[in-house]
N, CA and C of each residue as an Amber inpcrd file, in Angstrom:
protein
   501
  94.9690000 129.4940000 255.0390000  94.4780000 128.7980000 253.8600000
  94.2380000 127.3200000 254.1600000  95.1500000 126.7360000 254.9320000
  95.0340000 125.3340000 255.3080000  93.7460000 125.0940000 256.1040000
  93.4160000 126.0280000 257.0060000  92.2240000 125.8940000 257.8270000
  90.9660000 126.0050000 256.9700000  90.9380000 126.9190000 256.0320000
  89.7880000 127.0750000 255.1450000  89.5800000 125.7990000 254.3390000
  90.6620000 125.2090000 253.8390000  90.5710000 123.9570000 253.0980000
  89.9900000 122.8470000 253.9630000  90.4340000 122.7330000 255.2100000
  89.9230000 121.7060000 256.1070000  88.4390000 121.9180000 256.4240000
  88.0350000 123.1500000 256.6280000  86.6310000 123.4390000 256.9060000
  85.7670000 123.0760000 255.7010000  86.1930000 123.4890000 254.5190000
  85.4320000 123.1780000 253.3080000  85.3700000 121.6740000 253.0590000
  86.4580000 120.9700000 253.2920000  86.4840000 119.5230000 253.1220000
  85.5030000 118.8450000 254.0700000  85.4770000 119.2860000 255.3200000
  84.5530000 118.7170000 256.3020000  83.1050000 118.9620000 255.9040000
  82.7860000 120.1760000 255.5100000  81.4180000 120.5140000 255.1000000
  81.0040000 119.7050000 253.8780000  81.8870000 119.5840000 252.8990000
  81.5760000 118.8010000 251.6970000  81.3540000 117.3330000 252.0640000
  82.1900000 116.7890000 252.9450000  82.0170000 115.4110000 253.3870000
  80.6640000 115.2140000 254.0510000  80.3030000 116.1120000 254.9410000
  79.0240000 115.9940000 255.6450000  77.8490000 116.1160000 254.6950000
  77.9040000 117.0780000 253.7840000  76.7940000 117.2740000 252.8440000
  76.6640000 116.1280000 251.8550000  77.7770000 115.5780000 251.3600000
  77.6820000 114.4630000 250.4150000  77.1610000 113.2140000 251.0890000
  77.4470000 113.0360000 252.3650000  76.8960000 111.8620000 253.0460000
  75.3760000 111.9700000 253.1670000  74.8510000 113.1880000 253.2620000
  73.4030000 113.3720000 253.3220000  72.7960000 113.1880000 251.9380000
  73.3930000 113.8010000 250.9240000  72.8580000 113.7530000 249.5640000
  72.8760000 112.3270000 249.0300000  73.9050000 111.5490000 249.3480000
  74.0330000 110.1920000 248.8300000  73.2380000 109.1620000 249.6140000
  72.5710000 109.5610000 250.6540000  71.8130000 108.6110000 251.4630000
  70.6060000 108.0990000 250.6800000  70.3990000 106.7740000 250.7140000
  69.2400000 106.1870000 250.0410000  67.9610000 106.5070000 250.7910000
  68.0420000 106.5340000 252.0950000  66.8750000 106.8240000 252.9080000
  67.0980000 108.1330000 253.6470000  66.0060000 108.7310000 254.0680000
  66.0880000 109.9530000 254.8610000  66.3510000 109.5280000 256.3070000
  67.6180000 109.4930000 256.6860000  67.9350000 109.0480000 258.0320000
  69.3140000 109.5390000 258.4590000  69.5690000 110.8010000 258.3090000
  70.8130000 111.4080000 258.7660000  70.4750000 112.5030000 259.7580000
  71.3020000 112.6540000 260.7550000  71.0880000 113.6990000 261.7500000
  72.1870000 114.7540000 261.6100000  71.7610000 115.9850000 261.3810000
  72.6880000 117.1120000 261.3340000  72.4360000 117.9700000 262.5610000
  73.5040000 118.4240000 263.1670000  73.3980000 119.2890000 264.3400000
  74.1810000 120.5590000 264.0900000  73.6160000 121.6550000 264.5360000
  74.2800000 122.9510000 264.4860000  74.3250000 123.4670000 265.9170000
  75.4930000 123.9440000 266.3210000  75.5910000 124.3830000 267.7080000
  76.4060000 125.6670000 267.8350000  76.1380000 126.3620000 268.9260000
  76.8650000 127.5820000 269.2540000  77.0360000 127.6290000 270.7610000
  78.0800000 128.3000000 271.1940000  78.3210000 128.3600000 272.6320000
  79.5590000 129.1570000 272.9710000  80.1640000 128.7930000 274.1000000
  81.3310000 129.5000000 274.6240000  82.5160000 128.5600000 274.6920000
  83.6310000 128.9890000 274.1040000  84.8920000 128.2610000 274.1460000
  85.6930000 128.7620000 275.3380000  86.2530000 127.8660000 276.1060000
  87.0650000 128.1710000 277.2930000  86.2400000 128.9360000 278.3300000
  85.1060000 128.3550000 278.6640000  84.1200000 129.0110000 279.5170000
  84.6400000 129.3440000 280.9110000  85.6060000 128.5970000 281.4410000
  86.1030000 128.8850000 282.7960000  87.4710000 129.5510000 282.7850000
  87.8200000 130.2140000 281.6960000  89.0850000 130.9350000 281.5920000
  89.1580000 132.0160000 282.6690000  90.1230000 131.8770000 283.5590000
  90.2390000 132.8110000 284.6880000  90.7340000 134.2010000 284.2740000
  91.6280000 134.2530000 283.3000000  92.1390000 135.5460000 282.8350000
  91.1700000 136.2340000 281.8780000  90.3590000 135.4650000 281.1830000
  89.3720000 136.0280000 280.2710000  89.8950000 136.3570000 278.8910000
  91.1840000 136.0990000 278.6350000  91.7360000 136.4610000 277.3240000
  91.5330000 135.3790000 276.2590000  91.1820000 134.1550000 276.6600000
  90.9560000 133.0850000 275.6920000  89.4780000 132.7550000 275.5020000
  88.6350000 133.2460000 276.3650000  87.1970000 132.9790000 276.2750000
  86.6430000 133.6440000 275.0140000  85.8810000 132.8740000 274.2390000
  85.3100000 133.3840000 272.9980000  84.1080000 132.5300000 272.6020000
  83.4580000 132.9070000 271.5420000  82.3190000 132.1480000 271.0440000
  82.7920000 130.9960000 270.1560000  81.8920000 130.0640000 269.9050000
  82.1900000 128.9960000 268.9540000  80.9210000 128.6510000 268.1880000
  81.1170000 128.1280000 266.9830000  80.0140000 127.6650000 266.1450000
  80.4500000 126.3650000 265.4910000  79.5630000 125.3570000 265.5000000
  79.9470000 124.0690000 264.9370000  78.8340000 123.3610000 264.2240000
  79.2320000 122.3070000 263.5170000  78.3260000 121.4520000 262.7680000
  78.7410000 120.0110000 263.0400000  77.7410000 119.1170000 263.0920000
  78.0200000 117.7270000 263.4240000  77.0920000 116.8270000 262.6190000
  77.5820000 115.6570000 262.2460000  76.7930000 114.6870000 261.4900000
  76.7730000 113.3530000 262.2290000  75.5820000 112.7440000 262.2720000
  75.4190000 111.3990000 262.8310000  74.4950000 110.6270000 261.9120000
  74.7710000 109.3610000 261.7340000  73.9080000 108.5080000 260.9370000
  73.2370000 107.5010000 261.8710000  71.9530000 107.7060000 262.2030000
  71.2550000 106.7840000 263.1160000  71.2160000 105.3400000 262.6250000
  71.3910000 105.1080000 261.3150000  71.4290000 103.7390000 260.8010000
  72.6470000 102.9820000 261.3350000  73.6510000 103.7140000 261.7990000
  74.8650000 103.0770000 262.2930000  74.8370000 102.8480000 263.8030000
  73.6780000 103.0370000 264.4410000  73.5340000 102.7120000 265.8650000
  73.9370000 101.2640000 266.0880000  74.5940000 101.0100000 267.1690000
  74.9190000  99.6450000 267.5710000  74.4470000  99.4580000 269.0020000
  73.5880000  98.4870000 269.2050000  73.1460000  98.1590000 270.5570000
  74.1820000  97.2430000 271.1920000  74.6650000  97.6330000 272.3600000
  75.6260000  96.8270000 273.1050000  75.1070000  96.6640000 274.5260000
  75.8050000  95.8850000 275.3110000  75.4020000  95.7290000 276.7050000
  75.6210000  97.0210000 277.4910000  76.3820000  97.9640000 276.9430000
  76.6000000  99.2650000 277.5870000  75.6320000 100.3360000 277.0990000
  74.8070000 100.0330000 276.1040000  73.8690000 101.0050000 275.5650000
  73.9930000 101.1290000 274.0580000  73.3360000 102.1540000 273.4820000
  73.3750000 102.4170000 272.0430000  74.5610000 103.3220000 271.7260000
  75.3190000 102.9910000 270.6830000  76.4620000 103.7820000 270.2590000
  76.3660000 104.0740000 268.7740000  76.8840000 105.2480000 268.3740000
  76.9170000 105.6000000 266.9600000  78.1290000 106.4920000 266.7090000
  78.6450000 106.4850000 265.4590000  79.7530000 107.3800000 265.1280000
  79.2700000 108.8210000 264.9740000  80.1620000 109.7470000 265.2760000
  79.8590000 111.1700000 265.1600000  81.0720000 111.8610000 264.5220000
  80.7990000 112.7920000 263.6120000  81.8530000 113.5530000 262.9350000
  81.4380000 115.0130000 262.9220000  82.3880000 115.9090000 263.1620000
  82.0240000 117.3180000 263.1570000  83.2160000 118.2440000 263.2000000
  82.9080000 119.5230000 263.3140000  83.9410000 120.5550000 263.3690000
  83.3470000 121.8000000 264.0120000  84.2100000 122.5880000 264.6590000
  83.7770000 123.9030000 265.1220000  84.8950000 124.9000000 264.9090000
  84.5040000 126.1540000 264.8530000  85.4450000 127.2610000 264.7400000
  85.0930000 128.2730000 265.8180000  86.1000000 128.9010000 266.4010000
  85.8610000 129.8660000 267.4650000  85.9230000 131.2890000 266.9230000
  85.5550000 132.2270000 267.7690000  85.6190000 133.6410000 267.4110000
  87.0430000 134.1350000 267.2210000  88.0360000 133.3480000 267.6550000
  89.4460000 133.7060000 267.4750000  90.1130000 132.8160000 266.4350000
  89.3060000 132.2610000 265.5370000  89.7740000 131.4610000 264.4050000
  90.4810000 130.1680000 264.7900000  90.2300000 129.6520000 265.9720000
  90.6820000 128.3040000 266.2980000  89.6850000 127.3360000 265.6690000
  90.1550000 126.1510000 265.2940000  89.2700000 125.1720000 264.6730000
  89.5730000 123.7870000 265.2240000  88.5370000 122.9880000 265.3390000
  88.6760000 121.6080000 265.8170000  87.8470000 120.7040000 264.9190000
  88.4760000 119.6980000 264.3210000  87.8370000 118.7150000 263.4470000
  87.9240000 117.3750000 264.1470000  86.8020000 116.6770000 264.2850000
  86.7990000 115.4840000 265.1240000  85.9120000 114.3810000 264.5650000
  86.2070000 113.1740000 265.0100000  85.3540000 112.0250000 264.7520000
  85.5150000 111.0680000 265.9190000  84.4280000 110.4300000 266.2800000
  84.4800000 109.5430000 267.4290000  83.1760000 108.8010000 267.6040000
  82.8190000 108.5750000 268.8580000  81.6440000 107.7740000 269.1650000
  80.7920000 108.4850000 270.2130000  79.4610000 108.3350000 270.0520000
  78.5140000 108.9090000 270.9950000  77.5600000 107.8110000 271.4640000
  77.3010000 107.7820000 272.7700000  76.3280000 106.8500000 273.3340000
  74.9980000 107.5750000 273.5070000  73.9290000 106.8230000 273.5730000
  72.6140000 107.4270000 273.7950000  71.8370000 106.6270000 274.8260000
  71.3880000 107.3380000 275.8410000  70.5260000 106.7680000 276.8730000
  69.3160000 107.6760000 276.9560000  68.1280000 107.0970000 277.0600000
  66.9390000 107.9300000 277.0530000  65.8840000 107.5020000 278.0430000
  65.1520000 108.4980000 278.4920000  63.9660000 108.2930000 279.3120000
  62.8750000 109.1260000 278.6500000  62.0440000 108.4680000 277.8400000
  61.0350000 109.2030000 277.0830000  61.7030000 110.1760000 276.1290000
  61.2620000 111.4430000 276.1260000  61.8460000 112.4280000 275.2110000
  63.2070000 112.9740000 275.6820000  63.6280000 112.6680000 276.9160000
  64.9110000 113.1310000 277.4430000  66.0240000 112.1910000 277.0060000
  67.0810000 112.7410000 276.4270000  68.2200000 111.9530000 275.9670000
  69.4820000 112.4220000 276.6770000  70.2980000 111.4600000 277.1040000
  71.6040000 111.7400000 277.6900000  72.6280000 111.1590000 276.7240000
  73.5410000 112.0130000 276.2290000  74.4310000 111.6510000 275.1280000
  75.8930000 111.9370000 275.4840000  76.5910000 111.0090000 276.1410000
  78.0270000 111.2000000 276.3500000  78.7880000 110.8270000 275.0750000
  79.9110000 111.5210000 274.8290000  80.6960000 111.1980000 273.6350000
  82.1870000 111.3760000 273.9000000  82.9790000 110.7100000 273.0430000
  84.4320000 110.8480000 273.0570000  84.8760000 110.9820000 271.6080000
  85.5440000 112.1090000 271.2840000  85.9080000 112.3880000 269.8980000
  87.3190000 112.9530000 269.7960000  88.3010000 112.1270000 269.4230000
  89.6370000 112.6480000 269.1390000  89.5870000 113.5060000 267.8750000
  90.5210000 114.4560000 267.7720000  90.5010000 115.3000000 266.5870000
  91.7400000 116.1530000 266.4060000  91.6770000 116.9310000 265.3360000
  92.7590000 117.8440000 264.9440000  92.3900000 119.2540000 265.3870000
  93.3100000 119.9120000 266.1230000  93.0700000 121.2720000 266.6140000
  94.0770000 122.2300000 265.9930000  93.5640000 123.3260000 265.4750000
  94.3870000 124.4080000 264.9200000  94.1090000 125.6430000 265.7540000
  95.1480000 126.2190000 266.3930000  94.9070000 127.3060000 267.3530000
  94.5330000 128.6360000 266.7290000  94.8540000 128.8940000 265.4760000
  94.5220000 130.1870000 264.8610000  95.0570000 131.3190000 265.7140000
  94.2040000 132.2990000 266.0590000  94.5870000 133.4020000 266.9350000
  94.1510000 133.1440000 268.3750000  93.7140000 131.9150000 268.6570000
  93.1520000 131.5930000 269.9660000  94.1060000 130.8320000 270.8600000
  93.5320000 130.0780000 271.7470000  94.2670000 129.3770000 272.8010000
  95.1300000 128.2530000 272.2490000  96.3770000 128.2100000 272.7180000
  97.2970000 127.1270000 272.3760000  97.0370000 125.9750000 273.3320000
  96.5320000 124.8570000 272.8110000  96.2340000 123.7080000 273.6630000
  97.4070000 122.7410000 273.7770000  98.5380000 123.0550000 273.1380000
  99.7560000 122.2750000 273.3190000 100.0070000 121.1980000 272.2880000
  99.0380000 120.8790000 271.4490000  99.2060000 119.8110000 270.4660000
  98.1380000 119.9510000 269.3870000  98.3870000 119.3690000 268.2330000
  97.3480000 119.3430000 267.2010000  96.3930000 118.1820000 267.4420000
  96.8500000 117.1430000 268.1460000  95.9850000 116.0270000 268.5170000
  95.3620000 116.3270000 269.8750000  94.0460000 116.4640000 269.8840000
  93.3130000 116.7620000 271.1150000  92.1540000 115.7790000 271.2460000
  91.6630000 115.6110000 272.4750000  90.5800000 114.6830000 272.7680000
  89.4400000 115.4430000 273.4270000  88.2370000 115.2690000 272.8830000
  87.0690000 115.9570000 273.4350000  86.1580000 114.9430000 274.1140000
  85.8790000 115.1870000 275.3890000  84.8940000 114.4140000 276.1420000
  83.7080000 115.3390000 276.3680000  82.5090000 114.8420000 276.0980000
  81.3360000 115.7130000 276.1580000  80.1620000 114.9830000 276.7980000
  79.3760000 115.7340000 277.5350000  78.1120000 115.2320000 278.0670000
  77.0170000 116.1720000 277.5800000  76.0740000 115.5990000 276.8430000
  74.9720000 116.3730000 276.2520000  73.6490000 115.8630000 276.8150000
  72.7740000 116.7880000 277.1510000  71.4260000 116.4540000 277.6080000
  70.4630000 117.1080000 276.6240000  69.6600000 116.2750000 275.9760000
  68.7630000 116.7810000 274.9450000  67.3210000 116.4190000 275.1930000
  66.4570000 117.1400000 274.5210000  65.0160000 116.9240000 274.6410000
  64.4070000 116.8970000 273.2520000  63.7240000 115.7930000 272.9150000
  63.0120000 115.6920000 271.6370000  61.7330000 116.4980000 271.7510000
  61.7220000 117.6730000 271.1290000  60.5440000 118.5310000 271.2830000
  59.6290000 118.5130000 270.0720000  60.0980000 118.1380000 268.9090000
  59.2750000 117.9310000 267.7250000  59.7160000 116.6240000 267.0930000
  58.9010000 116.1170000 266.1790000  59.2890000 114.8990000 265.4850000
  60.5750000 115.1540000 264.7020000  61.5540000 114.3030000 264.9120000
  62.8370000 114.3470000 264.2070000  63.7030000 115.5580000 264.5350000
  63.5130000 116.2120000 265.6550000  64.3960000 117.3160000 266.0380000
  64.5940000 117.3280000 267.5520000  65.7530000 117.8550000 267.9540000
  66.1300000 117.8280000 269.3490000  66.8520000 119.1200000 269.7020000
  66.6320000 119.6150000 270.9050000  67.3500000 120.7590000 271.4450000
  68.1510000 120.2510000 272.6360000  69.4500000 120.5980000 272.6850000
  70.3380000 120.0420000 273.7040000  71.2450000 121.1030000 274.3000000
  71.7200000 120.8070000 275.4960000  72.7740000 121.5760000 276.1580000
  73.9260000 120.6080000 276.3890000  75.1520000 121.0490000 276.1160000
  76.2920000 120.1720000 276.3570000  77.4480000 120.9240000 277.0000000
  78.2530000 120.1600000 277.6910000  79.4660000 120.6600000 278.3260000
  80.5870000 119.7250000 277.9030000  81.6870000 120.2860000 277.4120000
  82.7810000 119.4450000 276.9320000  84.1230000 119.9200000 277.4820000
  85.0550000 118.9970000 277.5020000  86.4350000 119.2960000 277.8900000
  87.3340000 118.7890000 276.7740000  88.2670000 119.6280000 276.3550000
  89.2230000 119.2470000 275.3220000  90.6200000 119.3480000 275.9200000
  91.4090000 118.2830000 275.7790000  92.8040000 118.3000000 276.2220000
  93.5910000 117.2690000 275.4280000  94.9020000 117.2720000 275.6020000
  95.7370000 116.3450000 274.8450000  96.3030000 115.2100000 275.7020000
  95.7990000 115.0340000 276.9050000  96.2170000 113.9360000 277.7800000
  97.7210000 113.9710000 278.0630000  98.2820000 115.1780000 278.1360000
  99.7190000 115.3770000 278.3880000 100.6110000 114.7940000 277.2950000
 100.0980000 114.6430000 276.0870000 100.8990000 114.1780000 274.9720000
 101.5710000 115.3310000 274.2360000 101.1740000 116.5560000 274.5090000
 101.7270000 117.7170000 273.8290000 102.7870000 118.4130000 274.6590000
 103.2330000 119.5760000 274.1630000 104.2290000 120.3780000 274.8720000
 103.6820000 120.8850000 276.1960000 102.3990000 121.2050000 276.2120000
 101.6990000 121.6170000 277.4250000 100.2850000 121.0760000 277.3210000
  99.5170000 121.1780000 278.4030000  98.1600000 120.6470000 278.3870000
  97.2370000 121.5510000 279.2010000  96.9720000 122.7780000 278.7140000
  96.1040000 123.6620000 279.4800000  94.6350000 123.2460000 279.4340000
  94.2140000 122.5640000 278.3810000  92.8210000 122.1390000 278.2470000
  91.8660000 123.3150000 278.1220000  90.6400000 123.0010000 277.7890000
  89.5930000 124.0040000 277.6870000  88.2490000 123.3540000 277.9790000
  87.3990000 124.0850000 278.6550000  86.0270000 123.6400000 278.9110000
  85.0910000 124.5140000 278.0990000  84.1020000 123.8840000 277.4900000
  83.2030000 124.5830000 276.5770000  81.7640000 124.2070000 276.8900000
  80.8540000 125.1070000 276.5600000  79.4330000 124.7820000 276.6700000
  78.7290000 125.2240000 275.4010000  77.7280000 124.4310000 274.9970000
  77.0310000 124.6880000 273.7450000  75.5340000 124.4450000 273.8890000
  74.7760000 125.1040000 273.0290000  73.3720000 124.8090000 272.7840000
  73.3180000 124.2480000 271.3620000  72.6490000 123.1080000 271.2030000
  72.6420000 122.3930000 269.9300000  71.2150000 122.1810000 269.4380000
  71.0130000 122.4100000 268.1440000  69.7600000 122.0480000 267.4890000
  70.0800000 120.9230000 266.5170000  69.4000000 119.7900000 266.6500000
  69.6200000 118.6210000 265.7870000  68.3420000 118.3030000 265.0270000
  68.5140000 117.9080000 263.7850000  67.3700000 117.5940000 262.9190000
  67.6960000 116.3660000 262.0930000  66.7700000 115.4050000 262.0310000
  66.9200000 114.2530000 261.1560000  66.3900000 114.6200000 259.7760000
  67.1660000 114.2780000 258.7520000  66.7850000 114.5590000 257.3670000
  66.6180000 113.2700000 256.6190000
């Protein structure tokens, strides 16, 4: 029940930020992929589905590149859930975008892999291509672990395909 409440809260937060926007300038991403892609035993590997929100108006140009906040959540085929918020950088060459991100978050293991803590950190590298106006298709690879702050730190590597659309 707690997980359902958190998922609904996240979705409501993301949708209200879009509805309340004065201008059409929010990016929503939907992604699917494989959770624990390099699991050697194969008992924790499963699918995942997620949603992510970015507001391009919050881009900040720095000497290290463009940065923006990112918020999202995913759920796995074994009812594990991860809710996160953090920062994403953007580097581009024409329509090709390279998007590294760091997003700390709350992890609930459900019936899936025990990552050792509820506080987990996701590092991700995404490569995307702007193929239509205001939309992007991307591939990403991420690692989630607790930096040895939990009881154990098995970590997980994930890969996703993402469709992003500006609204």
